[in-house]
ROVOVO-399562 format. One record per atom (N, C-alpha, C): x, y, z. Coordinates in pm, whole numbers, padded with zeros to 5 digits, always signed. Layout:
BEGIN
XYZ;...
//
This chain:
BEGIN
-04371+01162+00467;-04242+01102+00426;-04138+01212+00409;-04018+01198+00469;-03916+01302+00461;-03876+01333+00317;-03843+01459+00292;-03802+01502+00160;-03665+01444+00126;-03645+01405+00000;-03515+01352-00044;-03441+01460-00120;-03316+01485-00078;-03234+01585-00145;-03115+01516-00212;-03101+01536-00342;-02988+01482-00418;-02884+01592-00432;-02767+01570-00374;-02663+01673-00369;-02537+01622-00440;-02484+01703-00530;-02357+01668-00593;-02244+01682-00489;-02147+01594-00498;-02040+01592-00398;-01967+01727-00391;-01942+01790-00507;-01869+01916-00507;-01950+02030-00444;-02082+02009-00428;-02167+02111-00365;-02201+02076-00221;-02155+01962-00174;-02200+01911-00044;-02161+02001+00072;-02038+02053+00070;-01993+02138+00181;-02079+02264+00194;-02099+02331+00081;-02177+02454+00082;-02322+02426+00123;-02375+02313+00075;-02513+02276+00108;-02527+02249+00258;-02432+02176+00313;-02434+02147+00457;-02425+02275+00539;-02339+02366+00493;-02324+02492+00564;-02454+02571+00565;-02520+02577+00449;-02646+02651+00439;-02757+02585+00521;-02763+02453+00515;-02868+02380+00587;-02851+02391+00738;-02725+02395+00782;-02699+02393+00926;-02681+02531+00987;-02696+02635+00902;-02672+02772+00951;-02760+02806+01071;-02888+02777+01058;-02981+02810+01166;-02949+02736+01295;-02887+02620+01281;-02849+02540+01398;-02714+02585+01454;-02623+02616+01364;-02484+02643+01404;-02464+02782+01462;-02522+02884+01396;-02492+03022+01435;-02523+03052+01582;-02641+03011+01635;-02667+03038+01777;-02567+02968+01869;-02530+02847+01831;-02435+02772+01913;-02297+02835+01910;-02256+02882+01792;-02126+02947+01782;-02125+03079+01857;-02237+03150+01850;-02246+03276+01927;-02234+03247+02076;-02303+03142+02120;-02298+03104+02261;-02156+03063+02300;-02093+02982+02214;-01956+02939+02242;-01861+03058+02248;-01877+03151+02153;-01793+03270+02153;-01809+03352+02280;-01935+03364+02327;-01963+03437+02450;-01897+03369+02570;-01904+03236+02572;-01843+03162+02684;-01691+03174+02681;-01633+03173+02563;-01486+03189+02554;-01444+03325+02610;-01526+03426+02580;-01495+03559+02631;-01503+03562+02783;-01608+03498+02839;-01623+03492+02985;-01505+03416+03048;-01466+03306+02985;-01356+03226+03039;-01228+03307+03041;-01203+03380+02933;-01083+03462+02926;-01083+03565+03040;-01200+03626+03063;-01211+03726+03170;-01189+03663+03308;-01247+03544+03328;-01237+03480+03460;-01095+03427+03488;-01030+03383+03384;-00890+03344+03402;-00808+03468+03440;-00839+03580+03371;-00770+03705+03402;-00795+03751+03545;-00922+03736+03591;-00954+03774+03729;-00878+03688+03829;-00873+03557+03802;-00804+03465+03893;-00654+03494+03898;-00596+03527+03781;-00453+03561+03777;-00429+03692+03852;-00519+03788+03832;-00504+03917+03901;-00512+03900+04052;-00607+03814+04097;-00619+03788+04239;-00495+03718+04293;-00438+03627+04213;-00315+03558+04253;-00198+03656+04260;-00197+03751+04167;-00092+03854+04168;-00099+03936+04297;-00223+03962+04344;-00241+04038+04468;-00180+03963+04586;-00207+03830+04591;-00149+03747+04698;+00004+03750+04687;+00055+03743+04563;+00199+03742+04541;+00263+03872+04591;+00199+03985+04558;+00253+04115+04599;+00248+04133+04751;+00132+04101+04811;+00118+04119+04956;+00214+04028+05034;+00230+03904+04984;+00321+03811+05053;+00466+03858+05040;+00500+03915+04922;+00636+03965+04902;+00662+04084+04994;+00562+04171+05007;+00577+04286+05098;+00598+04240+05242;+00523+04137+05281;+00535+04086+05417;+00672+04022+05439;+00720+03953+05336;+00854+03890+05346;+00962+03997+05360;+00941+04110+05291;+01041+04217+05295;+01053+04279+05436;+00948+04266+05518;+00951+04320+05654;+01044+04240+05746;+01075+04114+05705;+01162+04026+05784;+01111+04005+05927;+00979+03996+05938;+00917+03968+06067;+00923+03818+06092;+00994+03771+06195;+01008+03627+06220;+00873+03555+06237;+00774+03625+06290;+00644+03561+06315;+00567+03535+06186;+00584+03619+06087;+00502+03607+05964;+00582+03563+05840;+00715+03561+05853;+00798+03535+05734;+00767+03399+05669;+00759+03297+05751;+00731+03163+05696;+00595+03158+05628;+00494+03218+05689;+00360+03219+05630;+00359+03297+05498;+00431+03410+05498;+00439+03492+05377;+00510+03417+05264;+00618+03346+05301;+00693+03269+05200;+00603+03161+05138;+00525+03089+05221;+00433+02986+05170;+00327+03047+05079;+00276+03164+05118;+00175+03232+05037;+00234+03276+04904;+00358+03322+04905;+00425+03366+04784;+00444+03250+04686;+00489+03139+04739;+00508+03019+04657;+00375+02970+04601;+00272+02973+04684;+00137+02931+04643;+00084+03020+04530;+00098+03149+04543;+00048+03243+04443;+00121+03225+04310;+00254+03205+04317;+00330+03185+04193;+00287+03056+04122;+00258+02953+04202;+00209+02827+04144;+00076+02846+04073;-00014+02925+04134;-00143+02953+04071;-00125+03027+03939;-00040+03128+03939;-00017+03207+03818;+00040+03119+03706;+00139+03037+03740;+00201+02948+03639;+00097+02852+03581;+00011+02797+03667;-00090+02701+03622;-00192+02768+03530;-00243+02883+03570;-00346+02953+03492;-00291+03006+03360;-00163+03038+03357;-00101+03088+03233;-00087+02978+03126;-00098+02853+03168;-00089+02744+03070;-00217+02730+02988;-00326+02787+03037;-00454+02777+02967;-00462+02888+02862;-00474+02848+02734;-00481+02943+02624;-00621+02938+02562;-00690+03051+02566;-00825+03059+02507;-00811+03079+02357;-00870+02989+02273;-00856+03000+02128;-00926+03124+02074;-00872+03175+01963;-00933+03293+01901;-01048+03255+01809;-01044+03132+01752;-01152+03087+01662;-01241+02986+01734;-01367+02986+01695;-01464+02896+01757;-01477+02770+01671;-01401+02666+01706;-01409+02535+01642;-01429+02430+01750;-01500+02323+01715;-01532+02223+01817;-01405+02168+01882;-01307+02133+01798;-01186+02072+01853;-01112+02167+01947;-01103+02296+01908;-01030+02391+01991;-01105+02419+02122;-01239+02425+02115;-01319+02448+02236;-01310+02327+02329;-01313+02208+02271;-01302+02086+02352;-01165+02078+02419;-01061+02116+02346;-00925+02116+02403;-00916+02216+02518;-00978+02335+02499;-00980+02435+02605;-01048+02381+02730;-01160+02312+02710;-01234+02255+02824;-01148+02155+02900;-01077+02070+02827;-00987+01972+02890;-00879+02043+02971;-00819+02147+02913;-00713+02220+02982;-00766+02294+03106;-00886+02349+03095;-00947+02417+03209;-00971+02321+03325;-01023+02202+03293;-01051+02103+03397;-00922+02061+03468;-00815+02044+03391;-00687+02010+03451;-00637+02125+03541;-00648+02247+03489;-00601+02363+03564;-00682+02382+03693;-00815+02363+03685;-00899+02377+03805;-00862+02273+03910;-00831+02152+03864;-00791+02046+03957;-00660+02083+04026;-00567+02139+03950;-00438+02179+04008;-00458+02295+04106;-00541+02393+04068;-00567+02507+04156;-00629+02460+04287;-00724+02367+04277;-00788+02315+04398;-00687+02243+04486;-00599+02166+04426;-00496+02094+04501;-00400+02193+04568;-00361+02298+04494;-00271+02398+04551;-00336+02468+04671;-00464+02500+04658;-00535+02567+04768;-00539+02477+04891;-00575+02351+04872;-00585+02258+04985;-00450+02240+05053;-00345+02237+04972;-00211+02214+05028;-00156+02338+05098;-00188+02457+05045;-00124+02579+05094;-00199+02647+05209;-00334+02644+05208;-00410+02721+05306;-00375+02692+05453;-00356+02564+05490;-00321+02540+05632;-00190+02606+05675;-00101+02632+05577;+00030+02690+05609;+00035+02841+05587;-00081+02897+05547;-00089+03042+05530;-00174+03105+05642;-00274+03030+05684;-00367+03081+05788;-00288+03118+05915;-00335+03219+05983;-00457+03299+05959;-00433+03424+05877;-00314+03432+05811;-00279+03555+05739;-00340+03557+05599;-00341+03673+05535;-00388+03694+05398;-00533+03648+05380;-00615+03663+05484;-00751+03611+05481;-00836+03680+05376;-00820+03811+05358;-00901+03884+05259;-00857+03846+05116;-00725+03832+05100;-00674+03790+04968;-00726+03651+04932;-00730+03562+05032;-00776+03424+05007;-00924+03422+04972;-01003+03502+05042;-01146+03505+05014;-01173+03556+04872;-01100+03662+04836;-01116+03717+04702;-01075+03615+04596;-00965+03545+04623;-00917+03441+04530;-01019+03327+04520;-01079+03288+04633;-01176+03179+04631;-01298+03214+04546;-01338+03340+04551;-01453+03383+04470;-01423+03367+04321;-01305+03417+04280;-01270+03409+04138;-01244+03264+04095;-01187+03182+04185;-01165+03041+04153;-01298+02970+04135;-01397+03002+04222;-01530+02941+04213;-01597+02980+04080;-01583+03105+04042;-01641+03149+03915;-01576+03076+03796;-01446+03050+03807;-01376+02976+03700;-01421+02831+03697;-01438+02768+03815;-01490+02630+03819;-01629+02624+03754;-01713+02720+03787;-01852+02719+03738;-01858+02731+03586;-01779+02824+03529;-01781+02841+03383;-01723+02718+03313;-01629+02653+03380;-01571+02529+03323;-01676+02419+03317;-01752+02403+03425;-01860+02302+03427;-01966+02336+03322;-01998+02464+03311;-02097+02506+03213;-02049+02476+03070;-01921+02500+03045;-01866+02474+02912;-01871+02325+02879;-01837+02240+02977;-01843+02095+02954;-01985+02051+02925;-02079+02101+02999;-02219+02067+02978;-02266+02113+02839;-02224+02233+02800;-02260+02288+02671;-02202+02203+02557;-02077+02162+02574;-02013+02077+02472;-02086+01945+02456;-02123+01885+02569;-02184+01752+02567;-02328+01756+02517;-02404+01852+02563;-02547+01852+02535;-02584+01922+02405;-02516+02031+02369;-02561+02112+02256;-02455+02127+02146;-02335+02160+02189;-02234+02195+02090;-02186+02074+02009;-02226+01953+02049;-02191+01833+01972;-02244+01841+01831;-02349+01920+01810;-02403+01938+01675;-02300+02001+01583;-02222+02096+01640;-02114+02158+01563;-02013+02052+01520;-01983+01962+01613;-01888+01854+01583;-01941+01768+01468;-02072+01740+01471;-02132+01658+01365;-02119+01727+01230;-02137+01861+01228;-02122+01936+01103;-01977+01933+01056;-01884+01953+01150;-01741+01948+01116;-01701+01811+01063;-01754+01706+01128;-01723+01570+01084;-01779+01544+00944;-01900+01594+00919;-01959+01576+00786;-01874+01649+00681;-01825+01768+00716;-01740+01843+00624;-01609+01769+00598;-01551+01714+00705;-01427+01635+00690;-01452+01509+00607;-01573+01452+00625;-01609+01333+00549;-01615+01364+00400;-01662+01484+00366;-01663+01526+00226;-01520+01529+00172;-01428+01589+00250;-01288+01597+00207;-01227+01458+00187;-01256+01367+00281;-01201+01230+00270;-01257+01157+00148;-01387+01180+00122;-01449+01115+00007;-01390+01170-00123;-01372+01302-00129;-01311+01363-00248;-01170+01309-00270;-01092+01301-00161;-00955+01249-00171;-00954+01104-00218;-01044+01025-00164;-01051+00883-00203;-01088+00868-00350;-01183+00949-00397;-01222+00943-00538;-01107+00988-00628;-01032+01090-00585;-00914+01133-00662;-00810+01023-00670;-00786+00957-00556;-00691+00845-00554;-00738+00733-00645;-00869+00708-00645;-00926+00603-00729;-00906+00636-00877;-00927+00765-00914;-00908+00805-01054;-00761+00793-01094;-00672+00835-01004;-00528+00824-01034;-00488+00678-01050;-00542+00594-00961;-00512+00450-00969;-00566+00391-01099;-00684+00437-01140;-00744+00389-01265;-00661+00431-01385;-00610+00554-01382;-00522+00600-01490;-00394+00518-01496;-00336+00493-01378;-00214+00411-01372;-00240+00270-01423;-00358+00217-01389;-00394+00082-01434;-00407+00080-01586;-00469+00183-01642;-00484+00191-01788;-00348+00197-01857;-00257+00278-01802;-00122+00290-01860;-00048+00157-01850;-00062+00089-01736;+00005-00040-01717;-00049-00144-01814;-00179-00145-01835;-00240-00242-01928;-00197-00213-02072;-00186-00085-02107;-00136-00050-02241;+00008-00099-02259;+00090-00077-02154;+00229-00123-02161;+00235-00275-02171;+00147-00344-02099;+00146-00490-02104;+00113-00538-02245;+00016-00474-02310;-00020-00513-02447;+00095-00487-02544;+00164-00374-02525;+00280-00343-02609;+00389-00449-02589;+00413-00485-02463;+00515-00587-02434;+00477-00722-02493;+00350-00756-02487;+00305-00884-02544;+00335-00888-02694;+00309-00775-02764;+00338-00769-02907;+00489-00779-02933;+00568-00708-02852;+00714-00711-02870;+00770-00850-02841;+00718-00915-02737;+00765-01051-02704;+00731-01149-02815;+00608-01139-02868;+00567-01226-02979;+00657-01202-03100;+00687-01075-03127;+00770-01039-03241;+00912-01096-03226;+00969-01081-03105;+01107-01126-03085;+01116-01279-03082;+01009-01344-03037;+01008-01491-03043;+01009-01538-03188;+00936-01466-03273;+00937-01501-03416;+01076-01484-03475;+01145-01375-03436;+01281-01352-03485;+01376-01460-03436;+01358-01500-03309;+01443-01607-03253;+01424-01738-03329;+01300-01771-03355;+01271-01895-03429;+01330-01889-03569;+01322-01770-03629;+01376-01753-03764;+01528-01775-03765;+01597-01714-03667;+01743-01729-03660;+01782-01873-03627;+01708-01932-03530;+01739-02069-03489;+01713-02170-03601;+01624-02133-03691;+01590-02225-03801;+01695-02228-03911;+01789-02133-03907;+01896-02134-04008;+01975-02263-03999;+02011-02317-04114;+02075-02450-04122;+02203-02457-04038;+02281-02347-04041;+02408-02348-03969;+02386-02364-03817;+02289-02291-03765;+02262-02301-03622;+02194-02433-03588;+02110-02482-03677;+02047-02612-03653;+02152-02721-03642;+02252-02711-03729;+02362-02810-03723;+02441-02795-03594;+02462-02670-03550;+02534-02646-03425;+02456-02702-03306;+02326-02684-03307;+02241-02739-03201;+02250-02891-03201;+02248-02951-03322;+02258-03098-03331;+02390-03148-03276;+02498-03077-03308;+02630-03117-03259;+02637-03105-03106;+02582-02997-03052;+02583-02980-02906;+02503-03089-02837;+02392-03128-02899;+02313-03237-02842;+02391-03368-02844;+02459-03389-02954;+02539-03513-02965;+02654-03512-02863;+02714-03396-02841;+02822-03384-02742;+02770-03418-02603;+02652-03370-02569;+02594-03400-02438;+02564-03549-02424;+02520-03610-02533;+02495-03757-02530;+02625-03832-02505;+02733-03791-02576;+02863-03857-02557;+02915-03832-02415;+02894-03710-02362;+02938-03679-02227;+02872-03774-02126;+02743-03798-02146;+02669-03888-02056;+02721-04031-02068;+02755-04073-02192;+02805-04209-02212;+02942-04228-02145;+03030-04129-02163;+03164-04139-02101;+03151-04142-01949;+03068-04056-01896;+03048-04052-01752;+02994-04186-01701;+02903-04245-01780;+02846-04374-01739;+02954-04482-01738;+03043-04482-01837;+03147-04585-01846;+03259-04566-01743;+03260-04451-01677;+03359-04426-01571;+03291-04405-01435;+03163-04445-01426;+03084-04411-01307;+03140-04470-01178;+03200-04591-01185;+03251-04655-01062;+03393-04609-01028;+03448-04519-01112;+03586-04474-01089;+03592-04332-01030;+03479-04267-01017;+03480-04129-00966;+03540-04120-00826;+03486-04198-00733;+03536-04192-00596;+03680-04243-00586;+03715-04356-00652;+03856-04397-00652;+03950-04290-00708;+03904-04216-00812;+03985-04107-00867;+04012-04000-00760;+03910-03963-00684;+03927-03864-00577;+04026-03916-00472;+04014-04046-00440;+04104-04105-00340;+04249-04104-00391;+04266-04142-00520;+04400-04143-00579;+04458-04002-00584;+04374-03906-00617;+04417-03766-00620;+04469-03722-00483;+04397-03761-00378;+04437-03727-00242;+04569-03794-00205;+04585-03922-00245;+04708-03996-00215;+04827-03935-00289;+04800-03885-00413;+04908-03824-00491;+04955-03694-00426;+04863-03619-00372;+04898-03491-00309;+04979-03511-00182;+04953-03621-00111;+05027-03649+00013;+05151-03735-00013;+05177-03761-00145;+05296-03838-00187;+05293-03983-00139;+05177-04034-00103;+05168-04175-00065;+05170-04265-00188;+05130-04208-00302;+05137-04279-00430;+05204-04187-00529;+05302-04236-00601;+05376-04153-00697;+05297-04141-00827;+05251-04020-00857;+05177-03991-00981;+05242-03869-01045;+05287-03882-01171;+05352-03769-01239;+05258-03648-01248;+05315-03528-01254;+05232-03405-01259;+05134-03403-01376;+05178-03449-01496;+05087-03446-01610;+04968-03538-01588;+04990-03651-01519;+04879-03743-01491;+04786-03685-01383;+04845-03612-01286;+04761-03547-01184;+04669-03445-01250;+04725-03366-01345;+04642-03268-01416;+04532-03336-01497;+04570-03448-01561;+04471-03520-01643;+04363-03581-01553;+04406-03625-01437;+04310-03681-01340;+04207-03575-01301;+04253-03452-01281;+04161-03341-01252;+04060-03322-01365;+04110-03332-01489;+04021-03314-01604;+03916-03424-01611;+03957-03549-01582;+03861-03661-01586;+03755-03647-01475;+03790-03579-01368;+03693-03557-01261;+03597-03442-01293;+03647-03338-01364;+03563-03221-01393;+03481-03239-01521;+03543-03290-01630;+03472-03310-01757;+03531-03432-01828;+03479-03550-01798;+03537-03674-01853;+03544-03677-02006;+03444-03620-02076;+03445-03624-02222;+03562-03544-02278;+03578-03419-02233;+03685-03336-02285;+03822-03395-02249;+03830-03454-02129;+03956-03518-02090;+03988-03634-02184;+03886-03713-02222;+03906-03828-02310;+03942-03783-02451;+03871-03682-02502;+03893-03634-02638;+04036-03581-02654;+04088-03516-02552;+04222-03455-02560;+04332-03550-02512;+04295-03671-02469;+04394-03770-02424;+04454-03838-02548;+04584-03818-02570;+04649-03865-02693;+04682-04014-02686;+04713-04068-02806;+04758-04208-02819;+04659-04305-02753;+04533-04293-02799;+04428-04381-02749;+04423-04380-02596;+04405-04258-02545;+04395-04227-02402;+04503-04298-02319;+04629-04279-02362;+04742-04342-02294;+04754-04293-02149;+04727-04164-02126;+04738-04111-01989;+04636-04176-01898;+04512-04193-01948;+04408-04258-01867;+04448-04401-01836;+04507-04471-01936;+04549-04609-01912;+04653-04615-01801;+04747-04520-01804;+04852-04518-01702;+04790-04491-01564;+04695-04397-01559;+04628-04365-01432;+04554-04487-01379;+04485-04559-01469;+04407-04675-01427;+04497-04786-01373;+04614-04802-01435;+04707-04905-01387;+04758-04871-01247;+04790-04743-01224;+04833-04702-01090;+04720-04720-00989;+04599-04691-01034;+04483-04705-00946;+04463-04852-00909;+04476-04940-01006;+04459-05084-00979;+04568-05133-00884;+04692-05086-00906;+04803-05125-00819;+04780-05075-00677;+04726-04955-00665;+04700-04898-00532;+04593-04978-00459;+04490-05023-00536;+04384-05105-00476;+04442-05238-00428;+04524-05299-00513;+04583-05428-00477;+04671-05415-00353;+04743-05303-00342;+04830-05281-00226;+04753-05244-00100;+04623-05223-00116;+04540-05191+00000;+04552-05047+00048;+04604-04959-00038;+04620-04819+00002;+04492-04738-00019;+04404-04792-00103;+04280-04720-00132;+04171-04769-00038;+04125-04684+00050;+04028-04724+00152;+03885-04701+00101;+03823-04808+00056;+03683-04804+00012;+03614-04933+00051;+03481-04933+00045;+03408-05055+00073;+03443-05162-00031;+03435-05286+00012;+03475-05399-00075;+03397-05398-00206;+03267-05373-00198;+03183-05375-00320;+03226-05263-00415;+03258-05147-00362;+03303-05035-00445;+03437-05067-00512;+03526-05128-00435;+03658-05164-00491;+03643-05268-00602;+03551-05364-00580;+03531-05468-00682;+03474-05408-00811;+03377-05320-00796;+03317-05256-00914;+03420-05169-00986;+03505-05102-00908;+03609-05019-00968;+03708-05104-01047;+03748-05216-00989;+03843-05304-01060;+03780-05362-01186;+03652-05398-01180;+03583-05450-01300;+03581-05344-01409;+03554-05217-01371;+03548-05111-01471;+03687-05080-01526;+03790-05089-01442;+03927-05070-01489;+03959-05175-01595;+03923-05299-01567;+03949-05409-01661;+03876-05387-01793;+03751-05342-01784;+03670-05318-01904;+03733-05209-01990;+03775-05098-01926;+03833-04986-02000;+03965-05027-02066;+04047-05104-01994;+04179-05141-02046;+04173-05249-02152;+04073-05336-02145;+04072-05454-02232;+03966-05449-02342;+03876-05354-02336;+03774-05342-02441;+03784-05206-02507;+03717-05193-02619;+03733-05070-02697;+03615-04973-02679;+03545-04981-02564;+03429-04894-02543;+03470-04748-02543;+03573-04715-02465;+03616-04576-02457;+03686-04532-02585;+03749-04625-02655;+03817-04591-02780;+03719-04539-02883;+03605-04609-02896;+03504-04565-02991;+03443-04431-02949;+03420-04415-02819;+03366-04289-02769;+03465-04175-02793;+03596-04205-02780;+03698-04102-02804;+03698-04060-02950;+03692-04155-03038;+03692-04123-03181;+03567-04043-03219;+03453-04087-03167;+03329-04015-03197;+03335-03871-03143;+03387-03857-03022;+03397-03725-02961;+03491-03635-03038;+03606-03689-03079;+03702-03609-03155;+03643-03563-03288;+03565-03655-03349;+03501-03618-03477;+03398-03507-03458;+03316-03520-03357;+03212-03419-03330;+03277-03285-03296;+03383-03287-03212;+03451-03163-03172;+03513-03093-03292;+03568-03172-03386;+03628-03115-03507;+03521-03047-03591;+03407-03114-03607;+03297-03054-03684;+03249-02923-03620;+03237-02925-03486;+03190-02804-03416;+03290-02690-03432;+03419-02724-03422;+03523-02621-03435;+03518-02558-03573;+03502-02644-03676;+03495-02593-03813;+03372-02504-03831;+03261-02549-03773;+03137-02472-03786;+03148-02337-03715;+03209-02337-03597;+03223-02213-03520;+03320-02115-03585;+03410-02164-03669;+03505-02077-03738;+03438-02003-03854;+03317-02044-03888;+03244-01981-03998;+03198-01842-03957;+03220-01743-04044;+03176-01605-04015;+03025-01596-04006;+02957-01676-04089;+02810-01675-04087;+02757-01721-03952;+02816-01827-03897;+02771-01880-03767;+02799-01778-03657;+02916-01715-03664;+02949-01614-03563;+02847-01500-03564;+02811-01457-03684;+02711-01350-03695;+02576-01395-03641;+02540-01518-03676;+02412-01571-03629;+02410-01587-03478;+02521-01634-03422;+02529-01650-03277;+02520-01514-03206;+02587-01415-03263;+02582-01281-03205;+02440-01226-03209;+02375-01245-03325;+02236-01199-03339;+02145-01274-03243;+02167-01404-03232;+02085-01486-03142;+02104-01443-02997;+02229-01416-02958;+02258-01372-02821;+02188-01240-02790;+02194-01147-02883;+02129-01017-02862;+01978-01032-02851;+01922-01118-02937;+01777-01140-02933;+01735-01206-02801;+01815-01300-02753;+01784-01368-02628;+01790-01271-02510;+01892-01184-02508;+01904-01085-02401;+01785-00989-02403;+01751-00945-02523;+01636-00855-02537;+01508-00923-02492;+01496-01051-02529;+01377-01128-02490;+01368-01141-02338;+01481-01168-02273;+01483-01179-02127;+01446-01047-02061;+01499-00937-02116;+01466-00804-02062;+01318-00775-02073;+01261-00805-02189;+01117-00783-02210;+01034-00871-02117;+01078-00994-02098;+01004-01086-02014;+01003-01040-01868;+01118-00991-01822;+01126-00940-01685;+01035-00819-01666;+01038-00728-01764;+00951-00611-01756;+00804-00653-01760;+00774-00753-01843;+00636-00801-01853;+00587-00856-01719;+00674-00930-01652;+00638-00985-01521;+00616-00874-01418;+00700-00769-01424;+00683-00655-01332;+00552-00582-01360;+00521-00564-01488;+00399-00493-01526;+00276-00572-01486;+00277-00702-01509;+00160-00784-01470;+00142-00785-01318;+00254-00784-01245;+00246-00778-01099;+00188-00643-01055;+00229-00535-01123;+00176-00402-01089;+00027-00393-01122;-00013-00453-01233;-00155-00452-01270;-00238-00523-01164;-00187-00635-01116;-00257-00709-01011;-00272-00623-00886;-00164-00554-00847;-00168-00468-00727;-00264-00351-00747;-00263-00292-00868;-00351-00178-00896;-00498-00219-00895;-00527-00338-00945;-00665-00386-00944;-00714-00408-00801;-00626-00464-00718;-00661-00483-00576;-00682-00348-00509;-00595-00250-00544;-00609-00116-00487;-00739-00051-00532;-00777-00073-00660;-00901-00017-00713;-01022-00067-00634;-01024-00196-00609;-01136-00255-00533;-01142-00194-00393;-01026-00182-00331;-01019-00126-00196;-01068+00019-00192;-01023+00101-00290;-01063+00241-00295;-01212+00256-00325;-01264+00173-00414;-01406+00179-00447;-01493+00142-00326;-01450+00039-00255;-01524+00000-00134;-01518+00112-00029;-01400+00173-00016;-01386+00282+00082;-01473+00401+00042;-01477+00433-00088;-01558+00545-00135;-01707+00521-00107;-01753+00399-00129;-01893+00367-00103;-01925+00376+00046;-01830+00332+00127;-01850+00340+00272;-01857+00486+00317;-01765+00569+00270;-01764+00710+00306;-01889+00781+00256;-01935+00743+00139;-02058+00803+00083;-02178+00773+00173;-02191+00648+00215;-02304+00610+00302;-02296+00682+00436;-02173+00690+00492;-02156+00760+00620;-02190+00908+00608;-02149+00968+00496;-02179+01109+00474;-02329+01132+00461;-02394+01046+00385;-02539+01057+00368;-02611+01040+00503;-02559+00948+00584;-02620+00924+00716;-02605+01047+00806;-02485+01105+00811;-02461+01223+00895;-02544+01342+00846;-02544+01362+00714;-02619+01474+00658;-02769+01459+00686;-02820+01338+00679;-02961+01313+00708;-02994+01341+00854;-02904+01301+00943;-02926+01325+01086;-02926+01474+01118;-02840+01550+01051;-02830+01694+01077;-02949+01772+01021;-02993+01735+00900;-03096+01814+00831;-03235+01754+00840;-03243+01631+00894;-03372+01559+00902;-03435+01543+00764;-03350+01521+00666;-03395+01494+00528;-03326+01367+00479;-03387+01301+00380;-03319+01190+00311;-03220+01250+00214;-03091+01227+00239;-02987+01290+00156;-02919+01183+00069;-02908+01215-00060;-02837+01126-00155;-02723+01205-00216;-02601+01154-00199;-02483+01219-00254;-02455+01164-00394;-02443+01253-00489;-02414+01213-00628;-02266+01232-00653;-02197+01122-00686;-02052+01127-00702;-02008+01179-00838;-02084+01145-00943;-02043+01187-01078;-02069+01334-01096;-01984+01395-01184;-01999+01540-01210;-02115+01568-01302;
//
């Protein structure tokens, strides 16, 4: 049964390095040797290309009509080879990624060199034959070392990649655990703030209830409720006159019906807030009575364009308002309530209580908004915690799997310090 090794995460990199030394060092030595050979062979190929470049330039300088074109093609071909080979950079350090990148670049360069040779040789022959043979030898040696490097990467050097990946996996796991700890700290701070806010909200609600329970404010609340009830009653008793009022307003603006300016203003008030318009209408709502009479006259004259049923209901309500005391009683009740509210609001005590209540309500709203933001952040942090913990467990298993494959041991990574 394979031996089980329990390794602390902070020691994992060093342990992997020690365990894989016997495997890695020979491969790195081999890779280093191959990089040296590649550098030399690239240099040989460039030197051979330089020779073609120099000889072709010398031939061009002779201005011999028979050879000039061939020399020019050879010169262009040699410069192309030099430019292509100069793009290949041999890394100074032996790392899997850098060696793999070099192999990719070599394969591309060899393909370009081969294409250049195939394209140029028919237009150079039969000249520069010794230069071409020498170049072909060095090009062949470069192709061979490139194939050998690819084979080495695929068959043997992949072990180095596995070690590098395991080392990177350690870094990712450490980073994930750090993020998880930071997220946990943020979650703790957010939960503490949420508890503080809950206490502050409970405290301010108690203060609000205390202020609202004061007799002066209770009376003000009662009066406001009564005002809303009266507003609904007035609106109900004028419900069939809303649209006719709008129509009359429109006719007054176009001068089709003569309505005095003060009545037009009052008509606006009855449309926006019927209760306040009624309360402030003097002499038992004399202005409203005048408006209603003009409205009835307009209906009779056929100037008000509405459905027959609407016109009939409007006329019935006009008759009710003019001949019964429904609105009169509502006006008196409203005026009485408004007077009481005005007197109450003139009290210094009520003003102070209202100011205190307003400040408490604003503070309460601010706390509530912050509480909602904090609870939302807590929810997001908890989701993030689950995600990070799952990721850490996944990375841990992957690291254990890679380490086991490399060392042929059962490896257990211990996350806690």
